[in-house]
C-alpha positions in Angstrom: 18.0 27.6 53.7 14.6 28.9 52.9 12.5 27.1 50.4 11.6 28.7 47.1 8.0 29.8 46.7 5.8 30.0 43.6 5.4 33.7 44.2 9.2 34.2 44.0 9.4 32.3 40.8 6.5 34.3 39.3 8.3 37.6 40.1 11.4 36.7 38.1 12.2 39.0 35.1 14.6 39.1 32.2 17.1 40.6 34.5 17.2 37.4 36.5 18.3 35.2 33.5 21.3 33.2 34.4 20.7 33.3 38.2 20.9 30.1 40.3 18.1 29.5 42.8 18.6 27.0 45.6 15.7 25.1 47.2 17.7 23.0 49.6 18.4 19.2 49.9 20.4 19.3 46.7 17.7 20.9 44.5 18.5 24.0 42.6 17.4 25.8 39.4 18.7 28.1 36.8 16.7 31.0 35.3 16.4 30.8 31.6 14.5 32.5 28.8 12.6 30.3 26.3 9.7 30.7 23.9 7.1 30.3 26.6 8.8 33.0 28.7 10.9 32.8 31.9 11.5 29.2 33.0 13.6 27.6 35.7 15.3 24.3 34.9 15.9 22.3 38.0 18.6 19.8 38.8 19.3 17.5 41.8 22.9 17.4 43.0 23.9 14.4 45.1 27.0 12.4 46.1 27.5 8.8 45.1 30.5 6.8 46.0 32.4 9.9 46.8 31.6 11.7 43.5 29.2 14.6 43.0 26.7 14.0 40.3 23.6 15.9 39.0 20.4 14.8 37.3 17.7 16.9 35.7 14.5 17.2 37.8 12.1 19.2 35.7 11.2 22.7 34.4 9.0 25.3 36.0 6.3 26.4 35.1 5.8 23.4 32.8 5.9 21.3 36.0 4.7 22.6 39.3 7.3 23.3 42.0 5.6 20.6 44.2 6.0 17.9 41.5 9.6 18.9 40.9 10.3 18.4 44.6 8.5 15.0 44.6 10.8 13.9 41.7 13.8 15.0 43.7 12.6 13.1 46.8 12.3 9.9 44.7 15.9 10.3 43.5 17.0 11.1 47.0 15.5 7.9 48.2 17.5 5.9 45.6 20.7 7.6 46.8 19.9 6.5 50.4 19.7 2.9 49.2 23.1 3.2 47.6 21.8 3.4 44.0 22.9 6.0 41.5 19.9 8.0 40.2 21.8 8.8 36.9 22.5 5.2 36.1 19.0 4.2 37.2 17.6 6.8 34.9 19.7 5.3 32.0 18.4 1.9 32.9 14.8 3.2 33.0 15.2 4.8 29.5 16.6 1.5 28.1 13.8 -0.4 29.7 11.3 1.9 28.1 13.0 1.4 24.7 12.7 -2.3 25.1 9.1 -2.1 26.1 8.4 0.2 23.1 10.1 -2.2 20.7 8.1 -5.1 22.2 4.9 -3.1 21.7 5.8 -2.3 18.1 6.5 -6.0 17.5 3.2 -6.9 19.1 1.4 -4.4 16.9 3.1 -5.8 13.8 2.1 -9.3 14.7 -1.5 -8.1 15.3 -1.5 -6.3 11.9 -0.2 -9.4 10.2 -2.9 -11.5 11.9 -5.6 -9.0 10.8 -4.2 -9.0 7.3 -4.3 -12.8 7.2 -7.9 -12.8 8.4 -8.8 -10.1 5.8 -7.1 -12.1 3.1 -9.1 -15.2 4.1 -12.3 -13.3 4.0 -11.6 -11.7 0.5 -13.4 -13.8 -2.0 -12.4 -14.4 -5.6 -15.5 -12.3 -6.6 -14.4 -9.4 -4.4 -10.9 -9.5 -5.8 -12.2 -9.6 -9.4 -14.4 -6.6 -8.7 -11.5 -4.6 -7.3 -9.3 -5.6 -10.3 -12.1 -4.6 -12.6 -12.3 -1.1 -11.1 -8.5 -0.5 -11.1 -7.2 -2.3 -14.2 -9.9 -3.9 -16.4 -11.8 -0.6 -16.6 -8.8 0.9 -18.5 -9.6 -1.1 -21.6 -11.2 0.6 -24.6 -14.6 -1.1 -23.8 -14.1 -0.3 -20.1 -13.7 -4.0 -19.4 -17.2 -5.0 -20.3 -16.3 -7.9 -22.5 -13.8 -9.3 -20.0 -16.4 -9.1 -17.2 -19.0 -10.6 -19.4 -16.9 -13.7 -19.9 -15.9 -13.9 -16.2 -19.5 -13.5 -15.1 -20.6 -16.3 -17.5 -18.0 -19.0 -16.9 -15.9 -18.2 -13.8 -17.7 -16.2 -11.1 -20.7 -18.5 -10.8 -18.3 -21.3 -9.7 -15.5 -19.4 -7.9 -17.2 -16.1 -6.9 -17.8 -17.1 -3.2 -14.5 -19.0 -2.8 -11.8 -17.4 -0.7 -9.2 -16.0 -3.1 -6.4 -17.8 -1.2 -8.2 -21.1 -1.7 -8.4 -20.8 -5.5 -6.1 -23.4 -7.1 -4.8 -24.1 -10.6 -6.9 -27.2 -11.0 -10.1 -25.3 -10.3 -9.2 -22.7 -12.9 -8.1 -25.2 -15.5 -11.3 -27.2 -15.0 -13.3 -24.2 -15.9 -11.2 -23.4 -18.9 -11.4 -27.0 -20.1 -15.2 -26.8 -19.8 -15.2 -23.7 -22.1 -13.0 -25.6 -24.6 -15.3 -28.7 -24.5 -18.3 -26.6 -25.6 -16.3 -25.6 -28.7 -15.3 -22.1 -27.5 -11.5 -22.3 -27.7 -11.0 -18.7 -28.5 -13.2 -17.7 -25.5 -11.1 -20.1 -23.3 -7.9 -18.3 -24.4 -9.4 -14.9 -23.7 -10.4 -16.0 -20.3 -7.0 -17.5 -19.7 -5.3 -14.2 -20.6 -7.6 -12.2 -18.3 -7.1 -14.6 -15.4 -3.3 -14.4 -15.9 -3.5 -10.6 -15.7 -5.8 -10.7 -12.7 -3.5 -13.0 -10.7 -0.5 -10.8 -11.6 -2.4 -8.0 -10.1 -3.2 -10.1 -7.0 0.4 -11.3 -6.5 1.7 -7.7 -6.5 -0.7 -6.8 -3.7 0.2 -9.9 -1.7 -3.4 -11.2 -1.9 -2.0 -14.5 -2.9 1.5 -15.9 -2.4 1.9 -17.5 -5.8 0.4 -17.3 -9.3 -1.8 -20.4 -9.8 -1.5 -20.2 -13.6 2.3 -19.7 -13.8 3.9 -21.9 -16.4 0.7 -22.4 -18.5 0.3 -21.0 -22.0 -2.6 -20.5 -24.3 -1.5 -23.4 -26.4 -2.1 -25.7 -23.4 -5.6 -24.2 -22.9 -7.4 -23.4 -26.1 -4.6 -24.2 -28.5 -2.9 -21.9 -30.9 -5.4 -19.7 -32.7 -5.5 -19.6 -36.5 -5.8 -16.3 -38.3 -9.2 -15.8 -39.8 -9.8 -14.8 -43.4 -12.4 -12.1 -43.5 -13.7 -10.3 -46.7 -16.3 -7.6 -47.0 -19.3 -8.5 -49.1 -20.4 -6.1 -51.8 -23.3 -4.9 -49.6 -20.8 -4.2 -46.8 -18.6 -2.2 -49.0 -21.5 -0.1 -50.2 -22.6 0.5 -46.6 -19.0 1.4 -45.6 -18.9 3.9 -48.5 -22.0 5.6 -47.1 -20.8 5.6 -43.5 -17.3 6.9 -43.9 -18.2 10.5 -44.6 -20.2 10.6 -41.4 -17.1 9.7 -39.4 -15.5 13.0 -40.6 -12.1 11.5 -41.2 -9.4 13.3 -43.0 -9.1 12.7 -46.8 -5.8 11.0 -46.2 -7.3 8.6 -43.7 -10.2 7.8 -46.0 -7.9 7.0 -48.9 -5.7 4.8 -46.6 -8.8 2.8 -45.6 -9.8 2.1 -49.3 -6.2 1.3 -50.2 -5.9 -1.3 -47.4 -9.2 -2.8 -48.3 -8.5 -2.9 -52.0 -4.9 -4.1 -51.9 -5.7 -7.8 -51.0 -8.3 -7.8 -53.8 -5.8 -6.5 -56.3 -3.3 -9.1 -55.2 -5.9 -11.8 -55.5 -7.0 -10.7 -59.0 -3.4 -10.4 -60.3 -2.6 -13.8 -58.8 -5.6 -15.4 -60.6 -5.1 -13.7 -64.0 -4.3 -16.3 -66.6 -0.8 -16.2 -68.0 -0.5 -14.2 -71.2 -3.5 -12.0 -70.6 -3.6 -8.4 -69.5 
């Protein structure tokens, strides 16, 4: 049987679609039409343990005729050793899947290692800066007051410490120091901000556990008492001058004066001697 030639394959037309072309030694192809044009899909037919079997050997012109024959020769060599190229092909595919799975697992392990190293390098100061950009900046003052307190009392001590190494005792020591200088309210504000920050850090797996979990403001700065604040006569006069510049609606202006005058009226009525009007 004459071997196929590249020139023969290149001369095939739409009229040849469906034809079988034989190359000898069990290799044959079928003419098909695909998006790239005329192609020949080759198969290798062999006999194993008395049964005739076939296995795909490539597609021309995606693969050269020479390479397709080399692939057939490799399978033919397996047959001569008593092996089944089809089963061997399945085993090879399974082995590739196993190797791919192993490579994926290796990459996951490597990524975990890199993540652990990155976490170890992330300092408390770096993490606070990131939190400030993403969360603290949403506050009405853009987080300026919160960052001021952190920069004053916390970051000078913990700024360069690895975030994963920051412990509850370290944070409480700082808050206790703020309380000792008589700034209980500041200590509570710092405590609230640190709780929010570590909630942020936990959700991003920067830390495994919240170091301030279980603590409350009462255990830091103590319960805060409501302050009594009254406007002086001078402040009321100044407010009266400034309100028009705010360009509030008349309803809002009246509401402000009602809220400010109501406590005074209650106080006056409460102190009025009995029997007098």
